[in-house]
VOBA-1610 file (N, C-alpha, C; in pm, whole numbers, padded with zeros to 5 digits, always signed):
BEGIN
Met+19255+07924+09335Met+19387+07970+09372Met+19440+08071+09270Glu+19422+08040+09143Glu+19469+08131+09038Glu+19398+08266+09049Ala+19268+08261+09078Ala+19191+08385+09093Ala+19243+08466+09211Val+19270+08400+09321Val+19320+08470+09440Val+19456+08532+09411Asn+19545+08456+09345Asn+19677+08511+09312Asn+19665+08633+09221Ala+19583+08621+09118Ala+19569+08733+09024Ala+19510+08855+09095Leu+19406+08835+09175Leu+19344+08947+09247Leu+19441+09008+09348Ala+19517+08923+09417Ala+19612+08973+09516Ala+19718+09060+09450Gln+19761+09022+09332Gln+19861+09103+09262Gln+19801+09235+09215Glu+19673+09234+09183Glu+19607+09355+09137Glu+19575+09452+09249Lys+19522+09400+09360Lys+19472+09492+09463Lys+19513+09458+09606Gly+19595+09356+09624Gly+19638+09319+09759Gly+19542+09220+09821Leu+19596+09125+09892Leu+19517+09016+09949Leu+19411+09065+10047Glu+19447+09160+10130Glu+19352+09207+10231Glu+19234+09281+10169Ser+19252+09336+10050Ser+19145+09412+09984Ser+19048+09322+09908Ile+19084+09198+09888Ile+18998+09107+09811Ile+18878+09065+09896Thr+18764+09060+09831Thr+18643+09012+09899Thr+18605+08875+09842Val+18518+08806+09913Val+18468+08678+09864Val+18397+08700+09731Arg+18326+08809+09720Arg+18257+08840+09594Arg+18358+08852+09479Asp+18472+08920+09504Asp+18576+08932+09402Asp+18623+08794+09356Ile+18648+08708+09453Ile+18698+08573+09423Ile+18595+08496+09340Cys+18470+08505+09381Cys+18364+08435+09310Cys+18347+08486+09168Glu+18348+08617+09152Glu+18335+08674+09018Glu+18450+08631+08928Arg+18572+08638+08979Arg+18689+08602+08899Arg+18690+08452+08867Ser+18642+08372+08960Ser+18642+08226+08942Ser+18521+08175+08866Gly+18418+08259+08855Gly+18296+08217+08787Gly+18211+08121+08870Ile+18215+08139+09002Ile+18133+08055+09090Ile+18040+08144+09171Ser+17939+08083+09231Ser+17845+08160+09313Ser+17900+08172+09455Asn+17849+08271+09528Asn+17886+08286+09669Asn+17848+08161+09748Gly+17733+08103+09716Gly+17688+07982+09785Gly+17786+07867+09765Ser+17836+07855+09643Ser+17934+07750+09615Ser+18062+07775+09694Phe+18104+07900+09700Phe+18224+07934+09778Phe+18205+07892+09923Tyr+18094+07935+09983Tyr+18071+07908+10125Tyr+18040+07760+10153His+18005+07686+10049His+17989+07542+10067His+18125+07477+10097His+18231+07534+10040His+18366+07478+10056His+18450+07547+10163Phe+18428+07676+10182Phe+18511+07754+10275Phe+18423+07843+10362Ser+18461+07857+10487Ser+18382+07940+10579Ser+18414+08088+10564Ser+18530+08119+10504Ser+18571+08258+10492Ser+18685+08270+10390Lys+18718+08391+10357Lys+18833+08416+10269Lys+18960+08363+10335Glu+18972+08382+10464Glu+19090+08336+10536Glu+19103+08184+10533Ala+18989+08114+10541Ala+18991+07968+10532Ala+19040+07923+10395Leu+18998+07993+10291Leu+19046+07964+10155Leu+19196+07986+10147Ile+19244+08094+10205Ile+19387+08126+10199Ile+19469+08021+10274Arg+19422+07981+10391Arg+19491+07873+10465Arg+19497+07746+10380His+19383+07712+10321His+19376+07593+10236His+19471+07607+10117Ala+19469+07723+10054Ala+19556+07746+09937Ala+19703+07735+09976Tyr+19739+07788+10091Tyr+19878+07780+10135Tyr+19919+07635+10156Leu+19834+07557+10221Leu+19867+07417+10245Leu+19869+07336+10116Glu+19793+07379+10018Glu+19792+07311+09888Glu+19922+07331+09812Thr+20004+07426+09854Thr+20130+07448+09783Thr+20221+07326+09792Asp+20193+07235+09884Asp+20276+07116+09896Asp+20265+07024+09774His+20169+07049+09688His+20152+06965+09569His+20257+06991+09462Trp+20344+07087+09483Trp+20452+07111+09387Trp+20554+06998+09389Met+20555+06919+09498Met+20652+06810+09509Met+20605+06692+09425Thr+20671+06671+09315Thr+20635+06560+09228Thr+20726+06440+09255Pro+20681+06321+09222Pro+20770+06205+09237Pro+20901+06221+09160Glu+20894+06286+09044Glu+21014+06306+08963Glu+21113+06398+09034Leu+21063+06503+09097Leu+21150+06594+09171Leu+21217+06519+09286Leu+21138+06446+09362Leu+21194+06374+09477Leu+21297+06270+09432Lys+21269+06204+09321Lys+21363+06105+09268Lys+21494+06172+09225Ser+21483+06288+09160Ser+21605+06357+09116Ser+21687+06405+09235Cys+21621+06449+09342Cys+21693+06490+09463Cys+21755+06370+09532Asp+21686+06255+09529Asp+21738+06133+09590Asp+21864+06084+09518Ala+21876+06114+09390Ala+21991+06068+09311Ala+22119+06147+09344Leu+22104+06258+09414Leu+22219+06342+09448Leu+22280+06299+09581Pro+22405+06338+09607Pro+22460+06317+09742Pro+22370+06386+09844Pro+22366+06337+09970Pro+22268+06383+10068Pro+22254+06534+10084Leu+22362+06607+10109Leu+22350+06752+10128Leu+22306+06822+10000Glu+22356+06777+09887Glu+22315+06835+09758Glu+22167+06808+09733Gly+22119+06688+09771Gly+21977+06656+09756Gly+21889+06745+09841Leu+21934+06772+09964Leu+21861+06863+10053Leu+21854+07002+09991Leu+21968+07053+09947Leu+21971+07188+09888Leu+21889+07194+09760Ala+21897+07091+09678Ala+21818+07089+09553Ala+21669+07091+09584Phe+21627+07018+09686Phe+21487+07017+09727Phe+21443+07157+09772Leu+21523+07220+09857Leu+21490+07354+09906Leu+21489+07456+09793Glu+21584+07445+09701Glu+21587+07536+09586Glu+21465+07515+09496Ala+21421+07391+09481Ala+21301+07364+09400Ala+21179+07429+09465Tyr+21170+07422+09597Tyr+21058+07486+09667Tyr+21062+07637+09646Leu+21179+07695+09662Leu+21192+07840+09646Leu+21164+07882+09502Gly+21205+07801+09406Gly+21172+07829+09267Gly+21022+07827+09244Tyr+20954+07732+09307Tyr+20808+07725+09298Tyr+20745+07851+09359Val+20792+07890+09476Val+20739+08009+09542Val+20756+08130+09451Glu+20874+08147+09396Glu+20900+08265+09312Glu+20817+08262+09184Asn+20811+08148+09118Asn+20748+08142+08986Asn+20597+08123+08990Glu+20546+08059+09094Glu+20402+08031+09100Glu+20326+08122+09196Leu+20388+08157+09307Leu+20318+08238+09407Leu+20360+08384+09402Gly+20482+08409+09362Gly+20531+08545+09350Gly+20517+08624+09478Pro+20506+08755+09464Pro+20499+08841+09583Pro+20376+08818+09669Val+20278+08743+09619Val+20158+08715+09697Val+20193+08635+09823Ile+20305+08563+09820Ile+20344+08483+09936Ile+20361+08570+10060Lys+20408+08692+10041Lys+20423+08784+10155Lys+20288+08807+10222Glu+20188+08832+10142Glu+20056+08857+10198Glu+19997+08730+10260Tyr+20026+08614+10201Tyr+19983+08488+10262Tyr+20044+08476+10401Tyr+20173+08500+10412Tyr+20240+08488+10542Tyr+20180+08584+10643Ile+20157+08707+10603Ile+20102+08806+10695Ile+19965+08760+10744Leu+19881+08716+10652Leu+19747+08670+10690Leu+19754+08546+10779Leu+19841+08453+10744Leu+19853+08331+10825Leu+19905+08362+10964Met+19998+08455+10976Met+20052+08489+11108Met+19948+08563+11192Lys+19870+08649+11128Lys+19763+08718+11201Lys+19662+08619+11254Asp+19636+08515+11175Asp+19538+08413+11210Asp+19598+08306+11301Asn+19728+08316+11328Asn+19799+08217+11409Asn+19775+08077+11356Ala+19787+08063+11225Ala+19759+07935+11159Ala+19881+07844+11170Ser+19897+07782+11285Ser+20013+07697+11307Ser+20014+07577+11214Ala+19900+07539+11159Ala+19897+07426+11067Ala+19983+07453+10943Ala+19998+07579+10907Ala+20080+07612+10791Ala+20225+07574+10813Phe+20268+07566+10936Phe+20407+07535+10968Phe+20417+07403+11044Cys+20319+07317+11028Cys+20304+07193+11102Cys+20398+07083+11051Ala+20447+07003+11143Ala+20537+06893+11108Ala+20470+06787+11021Asp+20337+06787+11015Asp+20265+06689+10933Asp+20253+06731+10787Arg+20289+06853+10755Arg+20283+06896+10615Arg+20380+06812+10532Pro+20342+06772+10412Pro+20435+06695+10328Pro+20569+06764+10308Tyr+20569+06895+10292Tyr+20693+06972+10275Tyr+20785+06955+10396Val+20730+06966+10515Val+20810+06954+10638Val+20854+06810+10657Arg+20767+06715+10628Arg+20806+06573+10638Arg+20921+06541+10542Glu+20917+06600+10422Glu+21024+06575+10326Glu+21155+06637+10372Ile+21149+06754+10432Ile+21270+06814+10489Ile+21325+06721+10598Ser+21239+06671+10684Ser+21282+06579+10790Ser+21346+06454+10731Arg+21286+06401+10627Arg+21341+06281+10562Arg+21480+06309+10504Arg+21492+06423+10440Arg+21622+06459+10380Arg+21728+06482+10488Leu+21688+06544+10599Leu+21783+06564+10709Leu+21825+06429+10769Thr+21732+06335+10777Thr+21764+06201+10827Thr+21866+06133+10736Ile+21845+06146+10606Ile+21940+06089+10509Ile+22078+06151+10530Cys+22082+06282+10546Cys+22209+06352+10569Cys+22275+06304+10698Arg+22196+06292+10803Arg+22251+06248+10932Arg+22303+06105+10922Asn+22227+06017+10858Asn+22269+05878+10845Asn+22397+05864+10762Ala+22419+05961+10673Ala+22541+05961+10591Ala+22656+06032+10663Gly+22632+06079+10785Gly+22736+06147+10861Gly+22765+06288+10814Lys+22669+06351+10746Lys+22691+06484+10688Lys+22645+06598+10777Ile+22557+06570+10875Ile+22513+06677+10964Ile+22536+06636+11109Ser+22538+06736+11193Ser+22571+06718+11334Ser+22470+06628+11405Gln+22522+06548+11497Gln+22439+06463+11581Gln+22388+06537+11704Arg+22439+06656+11728Arg+22407+06723+11855Arg+22267+06785+11860Tyr+22202+06795+11744Tyr+22067+06852+11741Tyr+21965+06743+11713Lys+21849+06753+11774Lys+21739+06662+11743Lys+21690+06693+11602Leu+21648+06590+11531Leu+21603+06609+11393Leu+21484+06704+11384Gly+21393+06698+11480Gly+21278+06789+11479Gly+21322+06935+11486Arg+21423+06963+11568Arg+21476+07100+11580Arg+21545+07142+11450Leu+21618+07049+11389Leu+21684+07080+11262Leu+21581+07107+11152Ala+21472+07029+11152Ala+21367+07051+11052Ala+21303+07188+11073Leu+21275+07223+11197Leu+21217+07354+11227Leu+21314+07465+11186Phe+21441+07448+11218Phe+21542+07546+11179Phe+21545+07562+11027Thr+21539+07451+10955Thr+21543+07454+10809Thr+21421+07527+10754Val+21303+07493+10805Val+21180+07560+10760Val+21189+07710+10788Arg+21234+07747+10906Arg+21245+07889+10942Arg+21349+07960+10856Phe+21458+07893+10825Phe+21560+07953+10739Phe+21502+07983+10600Val+21430+07886+10546Val+21368+07905+10414Val+21263+08017+10421Gln+21183+08019+10527Gln+21085+08127+10543Gln+21155+08262+10549Gly+21268+08267+10620Gly+21344+08391+10628Gly+21391+08436+10492Cys+21436+08343+10410Cys+21478+08377+10273Cys+21361+08433+10193Ile+21244+08371+10209Ile+21125+08418+10135Ile+21085+08556+10184Leu+21080+08575+10315Leu+21041+08707+10368Leu+21141+08814+10329Asn+21271+08782+10331Asn+21372+08878+10286Asn+21349+08914+10140Trp+21319+08815+10058Trp+21290+08838+09916Trp+21170+08932+09901Cys+21067+08909+09981Cys+20947+08995+09975Cys+20978+09137+10019Val+21051+09150+10128Val+21083+09283+10182Val+21173+09361+10086Glu+21266+09289+10021Glu+21359+09354+09929Glu+21295+09389+09795Gly+21171+09345+09774Gly+21100+09386+09654Gly+21082+09280+09547Thr+21123+09160+09569Thr+21105+09047+09476Thr+21164+09070+09338Asp+21258+09162+09326Asp+21315+09188+09194Asp+21450+09119+09173Phe+21481+09022+09257Phe+21598+08938+09237Phe+21555+08793+09248Cys+21639+08705+09199Cys+21607+08562+09199Cys+21610+08508+09342Leu+21499+08452+09386Leu+21488+08398+09522Leu+21588+08286+09546Val+21606+08199+09448Val+21701+08088+09463Val+21843+08142+09478Asp+21876+08246+09402Asp+22009+08308+09418Asp+22026+08367+09557Gly+21919+08427+09611Gly+21924+08480+09747Gly+21947+08369+09848Phe+21882+08256+09827Phe+21902+08140+09914Phe+22046+08091+09906Arg+22097+08081+09784Arg+22234+08032+09765Arg+22336+08123+09834Lys+22305+08250+09838Lys+22396+08346+09902Lys+22419+08312+10049Tyr+22315+08261+10115Tyr+22324+08232+10258Tyr+22327+08083+10291Ser+22320+07997+10190Ser+22313+07854+10218Ser+22440+07802+10284Gly+22553+07866+10262Gly+22676+07825+10330Gly+22664+07840+10480Leu+22605+07951+10524Leu+22582+07971+10667Leu+22485+07867+10723Phe+22382+07840+10646Phe+22284+07738+10684Phe+22353+07603+10701Leu+22434+07564+10603Leu+22503+07436+10611Leu+22601+07432+10728Asp+22671+07543+10752Asp+22760+07548+10868Asp+22682+07521+10996Gly+22561+07575+11004Gly+22478+07556+11123Gly+22434+07413+11142Ile+22386+07347+11036Ile+22337+07210+11052Ile+22449+07107+11054Cys+22561+07142+10994Cys+22674+07048+10990Cys+22762+07060+11115Gly+22738+07164+11193Gly+22812+07181+11317Gly+22952+07237+11297Lys+22970+07316+11194Lys+23102+07375+11168Lys+23120+07505+11240
//
C-alpha cells in the first residue's frame, strides 16, 4: 500500500505498472500475482483495507460523546485519515473504483459503513435524527455526503484541511438527517 501511494503521488495511479509496484515493494512479479490478479485488484483491496483506521480507542472516544457529536467525530476521524494517510491519491482510487464499478467499495458490509449505521441508530434511539427515513438510506446518504466532501477536496486541489471543509457543510448535513 505504501508503495502504491508513493508511486501514485510520483506518477499517477493509472501510470503505475505491476512491475513498478514490485520494484518499489521489493517483491517478485510472481509473488504479486500470487496475491492479486491485477493492479486493479490490489487497488480495490487497498481501498477496502482503509477500514483498519478504526481503532477500538477511536470508537470508544466517539461513544463517550453525545450521539450527534459522536457521529461527527467519527466522520471527522475518517476524513483526517483520508487526508493524512491517503492524500490526493484517494481521487485516483475513486476514479479507478468507479471505472471498475467496484460496488464492494461502497458496500453496507464494510466496517466503515456498518459503524456509520450503528452511530445513526444511536442518534435515532436518542431522538436526535428524523424517523421519516430508513436507516439504510440515511447511512447511504452519510457515506455519499462524506464522499462528496472528499471529491470536492480533491477537485479543489487538496491544499485546504479536509476536516475543515467537512465542518463547513456539516450543518447542512445535520439539517438533512435531523429533519430540520
